[in-house]
C-alpha positions as a printed Julia matrix, in Angstrom:
184×3 Matrix{Float64}:
 -40.58    1.58    6.07
 -40.69    2.88    2.61
 -38.69    1.71   -0.29
 -37.49    5.45   -0.58
 -35.44    5.06    2.54
 -33.26    2.84    0.22
 -30.38    3.89   -1.94
 -30.41    2.7    -5.51
 -27.92    0.06   -5.07
 -29.85   -1.21   -2.28
 -33.12   -1.19   -4.35
 -31.19   -3.13   -7.26
 -30.15   -5.79   -4.77
 -33.7    -6.31   -3.41
 -35.08   -6.3    -6.77
 -32.2    -9.0    -7.82
 -32.82  -11.11   -5.04
 -36.6   -11.13   -5.32
 -35.99  -12.21   -8.94
 -34.3   -15.04   -7.7
 -30.52  -14.12   -7.99
 -28.02  -15.14   -5.48
 -25.9   -12.96   -3.41
 -22.87  -12.79   -5.73
 -25.35  -11.9    -8.78
 -27.23   -9.44   -6.95
 -24.1    -7.7    -5.83
 -22.7    -7.69   -9.26
 -25.98   -6.28  -10.87
 -25.98   -3.42   -7.97
 -22.08   -2.67   -8.59
 -21.11   -3.48   -5.06
 -19.31   -6.1    -3.01
 -21.08   -8.99   -1.76
 -19.72   -7.99    1.85
 -21.51   -4.66    1.26
 -24.81   -6.56    0.89
 -23.88   -8.62    4.16
 -23.25   -5.27    6.1
 -26.69   -3.71    4.93
 -28.14   -6.89    6.29
 -26.62   -6.46    9.72
 -26.68   -2.58   10.1
 -29.56   -0.97    7.94
 -32.98   -1.46    9.37
 -34.62   -0.1     6.13
 -32.84   -2.73    4.06
 -33.55   -5.4     6.27
 -37.43   -4.84    6.44
 -37.18   -4.11    2.4
 -35.45   -7.78    2.2
 -37.91   -9.24    4.51
 -40.85   -8.03    2.72
 -39.26   -9.18   -0.68
 -38.57  -12.57    0.77
 -42.19  -12.84    2.26
 -43.49  -11.94   -1.37
 -41.29  -14.55   -2.8
 -42.4   -17.36   -0.57
 -46.05  -16.45   -1.26
 -45.5   -16.62   -4.78
 -43.63  -19.88   -4.64
 -46.61  -21.23   -2.46
 -49.15  -20.23   -4.71
 -47.26  -21.89   -7.52
 -46.95  -25.02   -5.69
 -50.75  -25.23   -4.73
 -51.58  -24.52   -8.38
 -49.42  -27.6    -9.51
 -50.33  -29.98   -6.52
 -53.26  -30.99   -8.19
 -51.37  -32.11  -11.19
 -48.6   -33.69   -9.09
 -51.03  -36.01   -7.14
 -52.63  -36.93  -10.71
 -49.06  -38.12  -11.82
 -48.56  -40.16   -8.54
 -52.26  -41.74   -8.95
 -51.03  -42.67  -12.54
 -47.89  -44.3   -11.0
 -49.77  -46.1    -8.34
 -52.57  -47.21  -10.41
 -50.16  -48.45  -13.62
 -49.39  -52.1   -13.15
 -46.68  -51.73  -15.38
 -44.87  -49.33  -13.01
 -42.05  -51.01  -11.26
 -42.7   -51.84   -7.39
 -40.17  -49.52   -6.49
 -41.65  -46.63   -8.2
 -45.14  -47.28   -6.72
 -43.46  -47.67   -3.29
 -41.76  -44.25   -3.57
 -44.85  -42.71   -4.69
 -46.9   -44.18   -1.9
 -44.12  -43.17    0.64
 -43.92  -39.51   -0.7
 -47.55  -39.26    0.0
 -47.7   -40.6     3.23
 -44.48  -38.6     4.41
 -44.83  -35.31    2.57
 -48.54  -34.83    1.71
 -50.08  -36.46    5.0
 -47.97  -34.98    7.77
 -50.11  -36.45   10.24
 -49.2   -40.05    9.17
 -45.9   -39.11   10.95
 -47.77  -38.72   14.26
 -47.76  -41.51   16.93
 -51.55  -42.17   17.02
 -52.45  -45.67   16.03
 -55.64  -44.84   13.73
 -54.49  -42.07   11.43
 -56.41  -42.89    8.31
 -58.69  -45.77    7.37
 -57.29  -47.96    4.73
 -59.11  -50.8     3.08
 -55.84  -53.11    2.83
 -53.44  -53.33    5.81
 -49.91  -53.27    5.29
 -49.14  -55.94    7.63
 -51.72  -58.55    8.73
 -52.24  -58.33   12.27
 -50.72  -61.02   14.68
 -52.89  -63.37   16.76
 -53.36  -62.59   20.32
 -52.01  -65.92   21.26
 -48.55  -65.29   19.9
 -48.01  -61.88   21.43
 -47.13  -63.41   25.11
 -44.84  -66.03   23.9
 -43.02  -63.37   21.85
 -42.59  -60.97   24.37
 -41.39  -63.94   26.8
 -38.89  -64.86   24.38
 -37.71  -61.17   24.17
 -37.71  -61.05   27.97
 -35.31  -64.03   28.22
 -33.25  -62.82   25.45
 -32.77  -59.61   27.49
 -31.91  -61.51   30.61
 -29.37  -63.87   28.86
 -27.8   -60.75   27.27
 -27.3   -59.25   30.94
 -26.03  -62.39   32.71
 -22.49  -62.39   32.99
 -20.74  -65.56   31.34
 -18.7   -67.87   33.71
 -15.11  -68.2    33.02
 -13.58  -71.28   31.85
 -11.74  -73.49   34.49
  -9.34  -76.07   33.7
  -9.87  -79.33   35.4
  -6.06  -79.63   36.07
  -3.36  -77.01   36.01
  -1.77  -75.95   32.9
   1.52  -77.44   31.94
   4.19  -74.93   30.84
   6.26  -76.12   27.97
   9.47  -75.88   29.82
   8.07  -77.95   32.93
   8.93  -81.56   33.68
   6.32  -83.94   31.51
   3.6   -85.35   33.67
   4.29  -88.76   31.87
   7.24  -89.47   34.31
   9.81  -89.48   31.44
  12.19  -86.62   33.38
  12.27  -84.74   30.13
  10.69  -81.18   29.24
   7.16  -81.48   28.21
   7.82  -79.67   24.92
  10.53  -82.32   23.81
   8.27  -85.43   25.19
   4.31  -85.22   25.11
   3.56  -81.91   23.93
   2.84  -82.65   20.14
   1.42  -86.23   21.06
  -2.4   -86.76   21.22
  -3.46  -85.82   24.83
  -4.83  -89.2    25.72
  -1.74  -90.83   25.19
   0.09  -87.91   27.45
  -2.14  -88.58   30.24
């Protein structure tokens, strides 16, 4: 669809949005309410297509600008990584940024993604692997088994029961506060 199918306020809105204005600012520039723009987005095919073209052009321009600045950004990251005066956390963040954002294949699950001269963690010897997995299995089994409940060797003596020492008094008045060996 051509831009001639759009009204003057619609053209102003598309132009304002293309130049980076938000919806409220575009509505104010065109002299319409922001709900009118929302209506145009839903009901006007000409406005929808013009807006889609404008958004695609904006995205393409931003993409080209990002590509133009990428080399400079990688040079800055290289300076941070190579500078011994940079803090460890800054070097780590720079390295993680490169791995997470610039190298999307680094997030895949394949074990050999790229060749590095210094491994991050030394490989474990083969002899330790079975022992570690065996300990893990035992840990899992222990976590899954139900613990046995505690069983008293003798029945519990209530506070108001007769004392087992044979005095004839209540347990709470006789042997409750005495050491257990003397009460038995």
